[in-house]
LODO-243571 format. One record per residue: residue number from 1; residue in one letter; x, y, z of N, C-alpha, C, CB in turn. Coordinates in pm, 1 decimal. Glycine has a CB too. Layout:
BEGIN
+-----+---+----------+----------+----------+----------+----------+----------+----------+----------+----------+----------+----------+----------+
:   k : r :      n_u :      n_v :      n_w :     ca_u :     ca_v :     ca_w :      c_u :      c_v :      c_w :     cb_u :     cb_v :     cb_w :
+-----+---+----------+----------+----------+----------+----------+----------+----------+----------+----------+----------+----------+----------+
: NUM : a :        X :        Y :        Z :        X :        Y :        Z :        X :        Y :        Z :        X :        Y :        Z :
...
+-----+---+----------+----------+----------+----------+----------+----------+----------+----------+----------+----------+----------+----------+
% end
This chain:
BEGIN
+-----+---+----------+----------+----------+----------+----------+----------+----------+----------+----------+----------+----------+----------+
:   k : r :      n_u :      n_v :      n_w :     ca_u :     ca_v :     ca_w :      c_u :      c_v :      c_w :     cb_u :     cb_v :     cb_w :
+-----+---+----------+----------+----------+----------+----------+----------+----------+----------+----------+----------+----------+----------+
:   1 : m :   1003.5 :  -1432.8 :  -1292.9 :    968.1 :  -1367.2 :  -1405.6 :   1072.8 :  -1273.6 :  -1450.5 :    846.9 :  -1302.5 :  -1386.0 :
:   2 : l :   1114.6 :  -1270.7 :  -1584.4 :   1214.5 :  -1162.2 :  -1615.8 :   1145.5 :  -1037.2 :  -1625.0 :   1291.5 :  -1186.1 :  -1745.1 :
:   3 : g :   1231.5 :   -924.5 :  -1591.3 :   1153.3 :   -793.4 :  -1587.8 :   1135.8 :   -748.4 :  -1736.7 :   1233.0 :   -675.1 :  -1498.1 :
:   4 : m :   1032.6 :   -650.0 :  -1732.5 :   1007.1 :   -595.4 :  -1852.6 :   1098.9 :   -509.5 :  -1920.4 :    904.4 :   -536.6 :  -1842.2 :
:   5 : g :   1209.9 :   -478.5 :  -1876.6 :   1306.4 :   -378.0 :  -1908.7 :   1243.3 :   -237.8 :  -1924.4 :   1378.3 :   -417.3 :  -2034.2 :
:   6 : g :   1245.8 :   -179.7 :  -2021.8 :   1194.8 :    -36.8 :  -2047.5 :   1052.7 :    -20.5 :  -1997.7 :   1198.7 :     -0.6 :  -2202.6 :
:   7 : k :    976.6 :   -122.1 :  -2037.9 :    841.6 :    -98.8 :  -2002.7 :    827.2 :   -105.9 :  -1848.7 :    750.2 :   -199.8 :  -2073.4 :
:   8 : d :    901.0 :   -175.1 :  -1775.4 :    898.2 :   -175.9 :  -1640.9 :    942.5 :    -46.3 :  -1593.9 :    974.5 :   -281.9 :  -1588.1 :
:   9 : r :   1042.6 :     30.9 :  -1648.1 :   1080.5 :    169.6 :  -1595.6 :    958.6 :    264.6 :  -1631.3 :   1225.8 :    226.4 :  -1665.8 :
:  10 : e :    905.8 :    245.3 :  -1747.9 :    793.0 :    314.2 :  -1795.0 :    669.5 :    309.6 :  -1685.9 :    753.1 :    250.3 :  -1933.3 :
:  11 : l :    642.9 :    180.4 :  -1659.8 :    542.3 :    153.4 :  -1556.7 :    567.1 :    220.8 :  -1431.3 :    531.9 :     13.1 :  -1530.3 :
:  12 : e :    679.4 :    206.2 :  -1382.4 :    711.3 :    277.1 :  -1251.7 :    707.0 :    413.1 :  -1243.0 :    831.7 :    248.9 :  -1209.3 :
:  13 : a :    749.7 :    477.5 :  -1359.6 :    737.6 :    628.5 :  -1371.7 :    586.0 :    678.3 :  -1383.1 :    819.3 :    677.5 :  -1502.4 :
:  14 : a :    514.9 :    589.8 :  -1440.5 :    379.4 :    644.3 :  -1452.1 :    283.6 :    613.6 :  -1323.8 :    315.5 :    583.9 :  -1582.8 :
:  15 : v :    344.8 :    506.0 :  -1241.8 :    265.3 :    497.0 :  -1111.3 :    312.7 :    598.5 :  -1006.3 :    277.3 :    352.3 :  -1049.5 :
:  16 : r :    441.2 :    631.7 :  -1026.0 :    489.8 :    739.1 :   -945.5 :    412.8 :    886.5 :   -979.6 :    649.6 :    747.0 :   -971.2 :
:  17 : e :    387.9 :    889.5 :  -1104.1 :    317.8 :   1022.7 :  -1138.6 :    175.1 :   1021.8 :  -1083.3 :    312.3 :   1047.5 :  -1299.2 :
:  18 : l :    107.5 :    893.4 :  -1092.3 :    -30.5 :    885.9 :  -1032.4 :    -36.1 :    886.3 :   -882.7 :    -99.1 :    763.0 :  -1078.8 :
:  19 : a :     70.6 :    846.4 :   -820.0 :     91.3 :    839.9 :   -686.4 :     80.3 :    991.0 :   -618.9 :    229.4 :    771.3 :   -664.8 :
:  20 : d :    141.6 :   1075.0 :   -696.0 :    139.3 :   1221.0 :   -646.5 :     44.2 :   1302.9 :   -704.9 :    262.8 :   1287.8 :   -666.6 :
:  21 : a :    -53.5 :   1256.7 :   -798.8 :   -165.7 :   1334.5 :   -853.0 :   -242.1 :   1393.1 :   -764.5 :   -246.9 :   1265.1 :   -928.0 :
:  22 : d :   -283.2 :   1536.9 :   -814.2 :   -377.3 :   1614.6 :   -727.6 :   -500.2 :   1638.1 :   -833.8 :   -304.3 :   1766.2 :   -663.7 :
:  23 : t :   -491.8 :   1586.6 :   -956.2 :   -610.2 :   1608.3 :  -1040.2 :   -639.2 :   1477.2 :  -1102.7 :   -589.8 :   1720.5 :  -1148.3 :
:  24 : l :   -784.0 :   1457.9 :  -1114.8 :   -836.9 :   1352.8 :  -1201.6 :   -907.1 :   1387.8 :  -1328.5 :   -924.5 :   1278.0 :  -1128.5 :
:  25 : a :   -832.2 :   1330.4 :  -1437.5 :   -897.9 :   1363.4 :  -1564.8 :   -852.9 :   1240.4 :  -1652.6 :   -851.5 :   1515.6 :  -1628.1 :
:  26 : f :   -969.1 :   1204.6 :  -1709.6 :   -946.0 :   1081.6 :  -1797.2 :   -939.2 :   1110.6 :  -1943.4 :  -1056.1 :    979.8 :  -1776.8 :
:  27 : g :   -942.1 :   1230.4 :  -1992.9 :   -940.5 :   1281.9 :  -2129.6 :   -889.9 :   1410.8 :  -2131.1 :  -1069.1 :   1281.7 :  -2192.6 :
:  28 : g :   -899.2 :   1476.7 :  -2256.4 :   -836.0 :   1618.8 :  -2261.3 :   -916.7 :   1720.0 :  -2177.9 :   -828.4 :   1673.3 :  -2413.2 :
:  29 : v :   -851.1 :   1814.1 :  -2144.3 :   -918.5 :   1922.5 :  -2036.0 :   -898.6 :   2059.1 :  -2107.1 :   -836.4 :   1925.6 :  -1869.8 :
:  30 : g :  -1006.6 :   2145.7 :  -2080.8 :   -995.9 :   2266.8 :  -2118.6 :  -1050.8 :   2297.4 :  -2272.7 :   -858.2 :   2297.4 :  -2097.3 :
:  31 : f :  -1073.2 :   2400.9 :  -2313.9 :  -1114.2 :   2443.4 :  -2438.8 :  -1023.1 :   2378.9 :  -2550.4 :  -1112.2 :   2595.3 :  -2442.2 :
:  32 : a :   -887.2 :   2367.1 :  -2533.3 :   -793.4 :   2301.8 :  -2603.4 :   -791.6 :   2144.4 :  -2621.3 :   -683.6 :   2340.8 :  -2548.3 :
:  33 : g :   -854.5 :   2089.9 :  -2510.0 :   -850.0 :   1956.1 :  -2496.4 :   -720.5 :   1893.2 :  -2470.2 :   -902.0 :   1904.5 :  -2602.0 :
:  34 : q :   -633.3 :   1967.9 :  -2395.9 :   -495.4 :   1928.1 :  -2353.5 :   -490.0 :   1818.3 :  -2268.2 :   -427.5 :   2032.2 :  -2288.6 :
:  35 : v :   -417.3 :   1704.9 :  -2293.7 :   -412.6 :   1581.7 :  -2213.6 :   -295.0 :   1598.0 :  -2128.4 :   -404.7 :   1450.3 :  -2299.1 :
:  36 : l :   -339.8 :   1592.7 :  -1989.5 :   -245.3 :   1634.4 :  -1885.5 :   -131.8 :   1502.7 :  -1872.9 :   -335.9 :   1667.6 :  -1733.0 :
:  37 : p :    -38.8 :   1535.5 :  -1811.2 :     64.2 :   1425.2 :  -1800.7 :      2.8 :   1320.8 :  -1686.2 :    223.0 :   1491.5 :  -1754.5 :
:  38 : v :    -67.6 :   1333.1 :  -1607.1 :   -137.6 :   1256.6 :  -1513.9 :   -237.1 :   1151.1 :  -1600.9 :   -219.7 :   1359.8 :  -1412.6 :
:  39 : t :   -305.1 :   1205.5 :  -1706.2 :   -383.5 :   1122.8 :  -1788.7 :   -293.5 :   1030.7 :  -1876.9 :   -475.0 :   1209.2 :  -1873.2 :
:  40 : e :   -198.6 :   1091.3 :  -1925.0 :    -99.3 :   1001.3 :  -2003.1 :    -46.0 :    878.5 :  -1909.3 :     33.3 :   1095.1 :  -2055.3 :
:  41 : a :     -3.8 :    929.8 :  -1786.0 :     40.8 :    830.3 :  -1691.1 :    -74.9 :    710.5 :  -1681.9 :     67.8 :    904.8 :  -1544.0 :
:  42 : y :   -201.0 :    749.1 :  -1656.7 :   -303.6 :    667.9 :  -1638.6 :   -308.6 :    558.6 :  -1761.7 :   -428.9 :    755.0 :  -1624.7 :
:  43 : q :   -303.1 :    627.3 :  -1886.4 :   -334.1 :    552.4 :  -1991.9 :   -207.5 :    440.9 :  -2004.9 :   -357.4 :    650.2 :  -2120.2 :
:  44 : r :    -88.4 :    479.4 :  -1957.7 :     30.0 :    386.6 :  -1971.4 :      3.3 :    266.1 :  -1865.3 :    178.7 :    470.2 :  -1939.0 :
:  45 : v :    -54.8 :    290.6 :  -1762.9 :    -77.3 :    185.1 :  -1652.9 :   -194.9 :    113.3 :  -1707.0 :   -105.8 :    246.4 :  -1498.2 :
:  46 : e :   -296.1 :    180.1 :  -1770.1 :   -403.4 :    115.1 :  -1819.2 :   -357.8 :      1.3 :  -1921.7 :   -495.3 :    216.8 :  -1880.1 :
:  47 : a :   -261.1 :     34.2 :  -2012.1 :   -194.8 :    -37.1 :  -2124.0 :   -105.6 :   -158.6 :  -2072.1 :   -104.5 :     66.4 :  -2205.7 :
:  48 : a :    -38.2 :   -123.2 :  -1974.2 :     41.2 :   -229.0 :  -1889.0 :    -38.3 :   -320.3 :  -1833.8 :    118.0 :   -174.7 :  -1779.3 :
:  49 : l :   -166.5 :   -296.7 :  -1767.6 :   -246.8 :   -402.4 :  -1727.0 :   -298.7 :   -497.6 :  -1828.4 :   -349.4 :   -351.2 :  -1661.6 :
:  50 : a :   -325.6 :   -451.7 :  -1951.3 :   -362.5 :   -524.2 :  -2056.4 :   -243.6 :   -627.6 :  -2100.2 :   -403.0 :   -427.2 :  -2164.9 :
:  51 : e :   -124.4 :   -569.7 :  -2101.0 :    -11.0 :   -636.7 :  -2139.1 :     48.6 :   -732.7 :  -2035.3 :     83.0 :   -541.1 :  -2176.7 :
:  52 : h :     59.2 :   -689.8 :  -1925.0 :    128.8 :   -771.4 :  -1811.9 :     60.8 :   -743.0 :  -1677.8 :    287.6 :   -733.8 :  -1799.3 :
:  53 : p :    -62.2 :   -811.0 :  -1683.0 :   -165.1 :   -804.4 :  -1567.7 :    -95.1 :   -823.1 :  -1444.7 :   -278.7 :   -911.3 :  -1577.3 :
:  54 : e :    -31.8 :   -916.2 :  -1427.9 :     24.3 :   -947.7 :  -1289.2 :    118.1 :   -834.4 :  -1241.8 :    105.7 :  -1087.2 :  -1290.3 :
:  55 : a :    226.7 :   -815.7 :  -1324.9 :    317.9 :   -701.2 :  -1276.6 :    250.4 :   -581.6 :  -1253.9 :    424.6 :   -669.8 :  -1370.0 :
:  56 : a :    148.6 :   -527.2 :  -1345.4 :     96.6 :   -410.3 :  -1336.2 :    -22.6 :   -406.6 :  -1225.9 :     56.6 :   -372.8 :  -1470.7 :
:  57 : g :    -68.2 :   -526.3 :  -1209.0 :   -165.2 :   -546.3 :  -1093.4 :   -103.7 :   -499.9 :   -959.8 :   -206.8 :   -699.8 :  -1080.9 :
:  58 : k :     12.6 :   -554.4 :   -949.9 :     88.3 :   -520.1 :   -813.3 :    110.5 :   -380.5 :   -786.2 :    224.8 :   -581.9 :   -807.4 :
:  59 : k :    141.8 :   -305.4 :   -892.3 :    162.1 :   -168.7 :   -888.0 :     31.8 :    -88.7 :   -847.2 :    213.5 :   -126.2 :  -1020.7 :
:  60 : v :    -77.1 :   -131.8 :   -915.8 :   -209.3 :    -69.5 :   -909.8 :   -259.4 :   -101.3 :   -759.8 :   -312.9 :   -130.8 :  -1030.1 :
:  61 : r :   -223.5 :   -198.8 :   -701.0 :   -261.8 :   -232.4 :   -563.6 :   -199.9 :   -153.0 :   -458.8 :   -233.0 :   -367.5 :   -536.5 :
:  62 : w :    -55.0 :   -128.3 :   -509.7 :     24.0 :    -39.0 :   -429.0 :    -25.2 :    108.8 :   -425.8 :    163.3 :    -43.6 :   -478.5 :
:  63 : l :    -66.2 :    152.6 :   -546.7 :   -112.5 :    277.9 :   -567.2 :   -244.4 :    300.6 :   -490.2 :   -126.6 :    300.2 :   -710.6 :
:  64 : l :   -330.0 :    185.0 :   -462.8 :   -455.2 :    199.6 :   -411.5 :   -423.8 :    233.1 :   -244.4 :   -547.4 :     58.5 :   -445.6 :
:  65 : k :   -320.5 :    181.4 :   -190.0 :   -285.0 :    190.2 :    -71.5 :   -195.8 :    313.8 :    -40.0 :   -229.3 :     73.2 :    -42.1 :
:  66 : h :   -105.8 :    356.8 :   -117.6 :    -21.6 :    458.2 :   -100.9 :    -37.3 :    591.7 :   -171.1 :     89.2 :    410.8 :   -128.2 :
:  67 : g :   -126.1 :    588.9 :   -269.0 :   -133.9 :    718.4 :   -353.3 :   -206.5 :    841.1 :   -272.6 :   -220.4 :    686.2 :   -494.0 :
:  68 : s :   -206.7 :    951.2 :   -353.5 :   -269.2 :   1067.2 :   -312.7 :   -419.7 :   1030.4 :   -316.2 :   -229.7 :   1190.1 :   -402.8 :
:  69 : p :   -508.4 :   1116.2 :   -266.6 :   -641.8 :   1079.7 :   -292.1 :   -687.5 :   1063.0 :   -451.3 :   -724.2 :   1184.9 :   -223.9 :
:  70 : a :   -638.8 :   1150.3 :   -532.3 :   -643.2 :   1135.2 :   -688.7 :   -592.1 :    993.7 :   -734.8 :   -548.4 :   1251.0 :   -760.8 :
:  71 : g :   -476.5 :    970.8 :   -682.4 :   -412.5 :    855.4 :   -721.0 :   -478.7 :    728.4 :   -676.2 :   -281.7 :    860.4 :   -675.4 :
:  72 : r :   -522.9 :    725.1 :   -562.0 :   -630.0 :    608.6 :   -526.4 :   -757.9 :    592.5 :   -603.6 :   -677.5 :    625.7 :   -387.8 :
:  73 : a :   -802.7 :    709.3 :   -661.6 :   -920.1 :    713.9 :   -751.2 :   -880.3 :    652.4 :   -876.4 :   -972.8 :    856.3 :   -775.5 :
:  74 : y :   -758.3 :    685.0 :   -933.1 :   -715.2 :    632.7 :  -1048.8 :   -692.6 :    473.4 :  -1034.7 :   -591.3 :    708.0 :  -1089.1 :
:  75 : a :   -638.9 :    431.4 :   -929.5 :   -603.6 :    289.6 :   -890.6 :   -749.5 :    219.4 :   -881.9 :   -513.6 :    281.9 :   -738.2 :
:  76 : a :   -849.3 :    266.6 :   -827.1 :   -986.2 :    210.5 :   -813.8 :  -1045.0 :    196.2 :   -954.1 :  -1079.2 :    302.7 :   -722.6 :
:  77 : t :  -1028.8 :    311.8 :  -1025.5 :  -1080.4 :    296.4 :  -1160.7 :  -1015.9 :    184.0 :  -1249.6 :  -1063.9 :    426.1 :  -1229.0 :
:  78 : l :   -890.4 :    175.7 :  -1231.1 :   -808.0 :     76.7 :  -1309.5 :   -853.1 :    -67.8 :  -1253.0 :   -638.1 :    105.1 :  -1289.2 :
:  79 : l :   -879.8 :    -93.2 :  -1130.8 :   -920.1 :   -213.0 :  -1078.4 :  -1062.5 :   -236.0 :  -1136.1 :   -913.2 :   -211.6 :   -923.5 :
:  80 : e :  -1151.2 :   -151.8 :  -1126.4 :  -1284.2 :   -158.3 :  -1198.7 :  -1277.1 :   -196.6 :  -1322.5 :  -1352.0 :    -42.5 :  -1202.9 :
:  81 : r :  -1197.4 :   -158.9 :  -1420.4 :  -1175.1 :   -212.9 :  -1554.8 :  -1126.3 :   -349.8 :  -1596.0 :  -1094.6 :   -136.7 :  -1606.5 :
:  82 : v :  -1050.0 :   -409.5 :  -1488.8 :  -1015.2 :   -525.1 :  -1502.9 :  -1074.4 :   -632.8 :  -1421.0 :   -899.5 :   -520.8 :  -1493.6 :
:  83 : d :  -1129.5 :   -600.8 :  -1315.8 :  -1204.9 :   -683.1 :  -1213.9 :  -1306.3 :   -588.4 :  -1153.3 :  -1107.5 :   -747.5 :  -1098.5 :
:  84 : p :  -1426.7 :   -593.8 :  -1206.5 :  -1535.9 :   -507.8 :  -1144.3 :  -1563.2 :   -522.6 :  -1000.1 :  -1660.7 :   -532.8 :  -1210.0 :
:  85 : a :  -1551.1 :   -644.6 :   -951.2 :  -1572.6 :   -689.5 :   -818.1 :  -1484.5 :   -625.0 :   -742.4 :  -1562.8 :   -827.6 :   -798.3 :
:  86 : a :  -1351.2 :   -627.2 :   -772.8 :  -1229.2 :   -577.4 :   -694.9 :  -1257.7 :   -416.1 :   -702.2 :  -1069.1 :   -628.6 :   -769.7 :
:  87 : g :  -1296.2 :   -360.0 :   -825.8 :  -1326.8 :   -221.4 :   -817.4 :  -1423.1 :   -178.4 :   -732.5 :  -1358.5 :   -176.2 :   -928.8 :
:  88 : r :  -1522.9 :   -256.4 :   -724.2 :  -1626.2 :   -214.5 :   -636.7 :  -1590.6 :   -214.7 :   -474.8 :  -1743.8 :   -306.3 :   -665.8 :
:  89 : e :  -1527.4 :   -328.7 :   -450.5 :  -1450.9 :   -346.1 :   -306.6 :  -1376.6 :   -209.7 :   -278.7 :  -1330.4 :   -479.5 :   -308.2 :
:  90 : a :  -1289.4 :   -163.4 :   -385.1 :  -1201.6 :    -58.1 :   -358.4 :  -1281.9 :     69.0 :   -330.1 :  -1105.8 :    -40.0 :   -473.0 :
:  91 : w :  -1367.9 :     93.7 :   -415.1 :  -1466.1 :    225.7 :   -399.9 :  -1525.6 :    196.9 :   -255.2 :  -1603.6 :    238.8 :   -531.7 :
:  92 : t :  -1581.3 :     95.5 :   -219.0 :  -1649.8 :     81.7 :    -99.8 :  -1566.7 :    117.4 :     16.8 :  -1699.5 :    -49.6 :    -87.6 :
:  93 : r :  -1423.2 :     76.2 :     12.0 :  -1340.5 :    116.2 :    110.0 :  -1288.0 :    256.5 :    104.0 :  -1240.3 :     30.3 :    113.6 :
:  94 : l :  -1312.9 :    325.0 :     -7.3 :  -1255.5 :    459.5 :    -26.4 :  -1389.0 :    575.0 :     -2.5 :  -1182.3 :    466.7 :   -193.3 :
:  95 : r :  -1500.7 :    504.9 :     20.8 :  -1609.0 :    615.5 :     33.5 :  -1610.2 :    697.1 :    153.7 :  -1741.3 :    558.6 :     26.5 :
:  96 : d :  -1540.6 :    681.7 :    267.8 :  -1517.7 :    764.1 :    377.8 :  -1412.6 :    848.8 :    376.7 :  -1506.7 :    697.5 :    480.1 :
:  97 : d :  -1324.4 :    835.9 :    279.4 :  -1199.7 :    910.3 :    268.0 :  -1243.4 :   1066.1 :    229.0 :  -1098.6 :    837.2 :    150.5 :
:  98 : r :  -1187.8 :   1155.6 :    313.3 :  -1211.3 :   1299.1 :    280.6 :  -1100.7 :   1374.5 :    204.2 :  -1234.9 :   1371.4 :    406.0 :
:  99 : g :   -998.8 :   1294.1 :    148.2 :   -906.2 :   1369.2 :     77.7 :   -950.7 :   1425.0 :    -27.8 :   -806.3 :   1306.3 :     45.0 :
: 100 : e :   -902.8 :   1547.1 :    -84.7 :   -972.7 :   1631.9 :   -181.6 :   -888.1 :   1615.2 :   -316.6 :   -981.9 :   1791.8 :   -128.7 :
: 101 : f :   -932.9 :   1635.1 :   -428.2 :   -862.4 :   1649.0 :   -547.5 :   -947.1 :   1725.4 :   -632.9 :   -822.7 :   1521.8 :   -607.2 :
: 102 : t :   -884.3 :   1766.5 :   -753.8 :   -956.0 :   1850.4 :   -858.2 :   -995.2 :   1741.9 :   -954.0 :   -862.7 :   1973.0 :   -930.2 :
: 103 : t :  -1118.8 :   1759.2 :  -1021.3 :  -1165.0 :   1689.4 :  -1139.2 :  -1195.1 :   1760.7 :  -1265.9 :  -1275.5 :   1624.5 :  -1106.4 :
: 104 : f :  -1160.5 :   1714.7 :  -1366.8 :  -1202.5 :   1742.8 :  -1486.9 :  -1287.6 :   1676.4 :  -1593.5 :  -1116.5 :   1761.3 :  -1527.6 :
: 105 : n :  -1387.7 :   1717.2 :  -1644.7 :  -1470.4 :   1653.4 :  -1725.5 :  -1486.9 :   1757.0 :  -1859.7 :  -1607.1 :   1618.0 :  -1642.8 :
: 106 : g :  -1383.6 :   1731.4 :  -1946.3 :  -1369.0 :   1812.3 :  -2053.5 :  -1318.9 :   1961.8 :  -2003.6 :  -1504.7 :   1813.0 :  -2130.5 :
: 107 : c :  -1398.5 :   2074.7 :  -2025.0 :  -1360.9 :   2194.1 :  -1993.1 :  -1420.0 :   2219.4 :  -1856.8 :  -1397.7 :   2289.1 :  -2095.4 :
: 108 : l :  -1482.5 :   2133.3 :  -1764.4 :  -1548.6 :   2164.3 :  -1658.8 :  -1446.3 :   2129.7 :  -1548.0 :  -1682.8 :   2095.0 :  -1653.5 :
: 109 : m :  -1406.0 :   2226.6 :  -1474.3 :  -1320.4 :   2187.0 :  -1357.0 :  -1414.6 :   2187.6 :  -1221.5 :  -1189.2 :   2296.0 :  -1342.2 :
: 110 : d :  -1377.1 :   2096.0 :  -1133.9 :  -1445.6 :   2101.2 :   -996.9 :  -1354.6 :   2035.0 :   -905.8 :  -1589.4 :   2031.1 :   -991.9 :
: 111 : k :  -1402.6 :   2038.2 :   -773.5 :  -1323.5 :   1970.8 :   -676.1 :  -1417.5 :   1858.6 :   -595.7 :  -1259.8 :   2083.6 :   -575.7 :
: 112 : a :  -1367.9 :   1761.5 :   -559.7 :  -1430.9 :   1654.8 :   -481.7 :  -1347.9 :   1588.2 :   -388.1 :  -1483.6 :   1558.1 :   -564.2 :
: 113 : t :  -1421.9 :   1527.0 :   -271.9 :  -1331.0 :   1435.0 :   -197.4 :  -1344.6 :   1299.6 :   -247.7 :  -1357.9 :   1435.1 :    -48.8 :
: 114 : l :  -1236.3 :   1223.0 :   -213.8 :  -1231.4 :   1084.9 :   -275.1 :  -1366.0 :   1006.1 :   -227.0 :  -1089.0 :   1002.3 :   -225.4 :
: 115 : g :  -1419.9 :   1034.2 :    -95.5 :  -1538.2 :    965.1 :    -66.1 :  -1654.3 :   1004.0 :   -147.2 :  -1568.6 :    980.6 :     68.2 :
: 116 : e :  -1656.2 :   1125.1 :   -181.7 :  -1783.9 :   1166.9 :   -274.7 :  -1759.8 :   1100.5 :   -397.0 :  -1803.7 :   1330.7 :   -304.9 :
: 117 : y :  -1646.4 :   1099.9 :   -467.1 :  -1620.4 :   1047.3 :   -577.2 :  -1654.3 :    890.5 :   -583.0 :  -1488.5 :   1079.7 :   -602.3 :
: 118 : a :  -1619.6 :    824.0 :   -471.8 :  -1616.8 :    678.7 :   -457.8 :  -1781.0 :    656.6 :   -450.9 :  -1522.5 :    621.6 :   -314.1 :
: 119 : a :  -1855.1 :    735.0 :   -370.1 :  -1993.1 :    720.3 :   -358.7 :  -2070.8 :    718.3 :   -489.8 :  -2040.8 :    823.7 :   -276.2 :
: 120 : e :  -2023.5 :    831.2 :   -600.0 :  -2077.6 :    837.7 :   -726.4 :  -2046.2 :    713.9 :   -799.6 :  -2031.3 :    954.5 :   -796.4 :
: 121 : r :  -1938.8 :    652.3 :   -780.3 :  -1893.3 :    553.9 :   -873.3 :  -1977.8 :    430.7 :   -835.6 :  -1733.4 :    528.8 :   -865.3 :
: 122 : l :  -2003.5 :    403.8 :   -697.3 :  -2083.3 :    287.4 :   -651.2 :  -2225.1 :    316.5 :   -680.6 :  -2064.0 :    257.4 :   -499.4 :
: 123 : a :  -2261.9 :    427.3 :   -688.0 :  -2415.3 :    452.8 :   -738.0 :  -2421.6 :    437.2 :   -885.3 :  -2472.6 :    605.7 :   -701.5 :
: 124 : a :  -2334.0 :    449.9 :   -961.4 :  -2333.6 :    445.5 :  -1098.9 :  -2320.5 :    294.2 :  -1152.9 :  -2220.4 :    535.2 :  -1147.8 :
: 125 : g :  -2247.0 :    231.9 :  -1050.4 :  -2213.2 :     75.7 :  -1093.1 :  -2305.1 :    -23.2 :  -1087.6 :  -2114.7 :     18.7 :  -1017.3 :
+-----+---+----------+----------+----------+----------+----------+----------+----------+----------+----------+----------+----------+----------+
% end
């Protein structure tokens, strides 16, 4: 397969951003609704999965193994969106992980372990 050129570099940068993430936010945060760089990175990877599922899928699977706790949560969420069974399997593997990260839901900030977040995702699912 020929490389995606600039898109490939953009995907790689987004995956690196997610791999080091310490915050999980899927939309704007705070009263101003600021979109964090990590949220933008998530959106770029999500778009890449739609455009180039094979190449982006490899990056997401790498992120699931090598990312920070928040990075692995982003990866499992991405998997869940494109393949619900693979997402559920990922959440199941992550539910004992004690790594912590910050979560944002609008202007509400909280802390969670990856295991707690995975258990919530499994219960919702």
